[in-house]
LUMSE-360260 format. One record per residue (C-alpha): x, y, z; residue number from 0. Coordinates in pm, whole numbers, plus 50000, padded with zeros to 5 digits. Layout:
x,y,z,nr
X,Y,Z,NUM $
...
//
This chain:
x,y,z,nr
51917,58218,54386,0 $
51836,57961,54686,1 $
52120,57792,54810,2 $
51959,57495,54984,3 $
51765,57327,54704,4 $
51913,56985,54736,5 $
51945,56739,54485,6 $
51694,56746,54194,7 $
51499,56445,54123,8 $
51463,56343,53730,9 $
51093,56412,53633,10 $
50910,56146,53438,11 $
50989,56288,53091,12 $
51366,56259,53172,13 $
51362,55882,53252,14 $
51511,55641,52976,15 $
51267,55467,52766,16 $
51217,55079,52799,17 $
51507,54916,52584,18 $
51399,54539,52480,19 $
51784,54481,52379,20 $
51921,54590,52753,21 $
51659,54412,52967,22 $
51826,54339,53322,23 $
51876,53962,53367,24 $
51670,53979,53650,25 $
51364,54106,53509,26 $
51431,53882,53189,27 $
51391,53559,53415,28 $
51137,53678,53661,29 $
50856,53644,53418,30 $
50775,53434,53110,31 $
50534,53673,52979,32 $
50779,53872,52802,33 $
50914,53573,52612,34 $
50633,53326,52561,35 $
50322,53385,52346,36 $
49981,53333,52485,37 $
49864,52988,52531,38 $
49527,52998,52365,39 $
49628,53130,52028,40 $
49924,52865,52002,41 $
49675,52586,52101,42 $
49424,52674,51847,43 $
49712,52710,51577,44 $
49810,52352,51672,45 $
49462,52236,51633,46 $
49420,52371,51318,47 $
49725,52224,51186,48 $
49645,51876,51294,49 $
49314,51915,51150,50 $
49468,51989,50793,51 $
49719,51737,50820,52 $
49474,51471,50902,53 $
49242,51576,50604,54 $
49530,51580,50367,55 $
49649,51219,50484,56 $
49286,51108,50469,57 $
49239,51216,50097,58 $
49594,51113,49970,59 $
49578,50780,50118,60 $
49656,50472,49926,61 $
49341,50360,49772,62 $
49297,49996,49641,63 $
49300,49948,49268,64 $
49136,49592,49241,65 $
49010,49314,49467,66 $
48961,48941,49376,67 $
49087,48603,49462,68 $
49168,48273,49340,69 $
48849,48075,49303,70 $
48982,47732,49219,71 $
49308,47554,49213,72 $
49385,47237,49008,73 $
49712,47038,49002,74 $
49804,46788,48716,75 $
50090,46573,48632,76 $
50047,46283,48423,77 $
50268,45986,48461,78 $
50439,46063,48132,79 $
50522,46446,48222,80 $
50844,46556,48411,81 $
50672,46862,48585,82 $
50314,46952,48697,83 $
50088,47200,48541,84 $
49850,47424,48780,85 $
49538,47579,48663,86 $
49415,47870,48878,87 $
49057,48006,48821,88 $
49078,48380,48958,89 $
48827,48687,48985,90 $
48965,49049,48927,91 $
48741,49339,49010,92 $
48838,49693,48899,93 $
48736,49913,49233,94 $
48948,50206,49124,95 $
48841,50512,48885,96 $
49068,50420,48594,97 $
49098,50166,48344,98 $
49332,49873,48431,99 $
49560,49765,48167,100 $
49737,49429,48253,101 $
50130,49434,48191,102 $
50242,49119,48379,103 $
50079,48792,48527,104 $
50270,48568,48764,105 $
50212,48325,49044,106 $
50418,48258,49359,107 $
50415,47939,49567,108 $
50554,47910,49929,109 $
50622,47550,50060,110 $
50849,47381,50269,111 $
51094,47389,49998,112 $
51084,47772,49981,113 $
50929,48041,49755,114 $
50890,47974,49370,115 $
50739,48198,49114,116 $
50633,48159,48747,117 $
50504,48371,48479,118 $
50174,48299,48331,119 $
50143,48065,48019,120 $
50058,48259,47717,121 $
49708,48230,47603,122 $
49818,48081,47278,123 $
49991,47807,47447,124 $
49668,47714,47662,125 $
49550,47425,47407,126 $
49879,47263,47381,127 $
49916,47255,47766,128 $
49560,47127,47799,129 $
49612,46819,47543,130 $
49938,46728,47746,131 $
49729,46768,48090,132 $
49397,46641,47970,133 $
49253,46629,48330,134 $
49257,47014,48333,135 $
49015,47031,48051,136 $
48694,47029,48253,137 $
48830,47323,48434,138 $
48911,47505,48092,139 $
48796,47879,48092,140 $
48912,48197,47908,141 $
49258,48286,47986,142 $
49341,48595,48207,143 $
49592,48749,47940,144 $
49848,49044,47917,145 $
49725,49360,47774,146 $
49366,49296,47865,147 $
49210,49593,48016,148 $
48933,49606,48279,149 $
48702,49913,48288,150 $
48644,50081,48637,151 $
48372,49896,48819,152 $
48412,49582,48583,153 $
48476,49224,48709,154 $
48699,48993,48494,155 $
48701,48610,48565,156 $
48978,48395,48378,157 $
49225,48109,48421,158 $
49605,48120,48473,159 $
49836,47830,48406,160 $
50192,47801,48569,161 $
50424,47539,48668,162 $
50627,47467,48968,163 $
50885,47193,49031,164 $
50668,47029,49323,165 $
50519,46708,49354,166 $
50150,46662,49475,167 $
50243,46614,49819,168 $
50447,46922,49854,169 $
50159,47138,49649,170 $
49893,46994,49874,171 $
50088,47110,50199,172 $
50172,47462,50065,173 $
50178,47744,50304,174 $
50076,48023,50021,175 $
49957,48057,49685,176 $
49897,48394,49502,177 $
49851,48553,49155,178 $
50023,48883,49098,179 $
49867,49119,48849,180 $
50089,49409,48738,181 $
49909,49699,48578,182 $
50089,49940,48368,183 $
50076,50265,48592,184 $
49925,50124,48934,185 $
50047,49933,49210,186 $
50064,49521,49168,187 $
49767,49363,49290,188 $
49797,49023,49485,189 $
49512,48757,49474,190 $
49503,48484,49703,191 $
49305,48172,49762,192 $
48976,48210,49926,193 $
49015,47890,50137,194 $
49400,47873,50142,195 $
49587,47569,50303,196 $
49625,47656,50678,197 $
49977,47798,50727,198 $
50229,47578,50886,199 $
//
């Protein structure tokens, strides 16, 4: 038995295995490679996610249901009538892929006196109003009516009659005039004058 063998050094097999739960603090802070994933796969994943989000946003974006405008505006107030009648010629085109069912028609007027709105006159009242406002007769056309349906790709021209408590001067100085068509199952469509009075 040898007496001067000296201290034994542990061989490789007896060294403790690496324990991720007990990494010395100096080793943990020394290198980012133990805590951060490789940069290239992360960048590729972000690009792929951005492309997918962009495609979804593009395909699901709000698409116009219809287009059109107000083609003509005619104001009438005979001396014996307490309020005016305004006849609007409008064009409505269904640019969507579903039939457009008209639920409601109204108009909005903005003047220095504020915003005012009125529901469109019923088609059954057109003749009565035109007899009371005879200077509108020359602009008479088929009324745009509630419950009308417009097929995809079709265009519908018609007239809308409304009344606002303004005089001719106030109406001529208007800031905005629009007709709102409300379909049953789609967003409201706002039609404006093609050559509206300049804003003030």
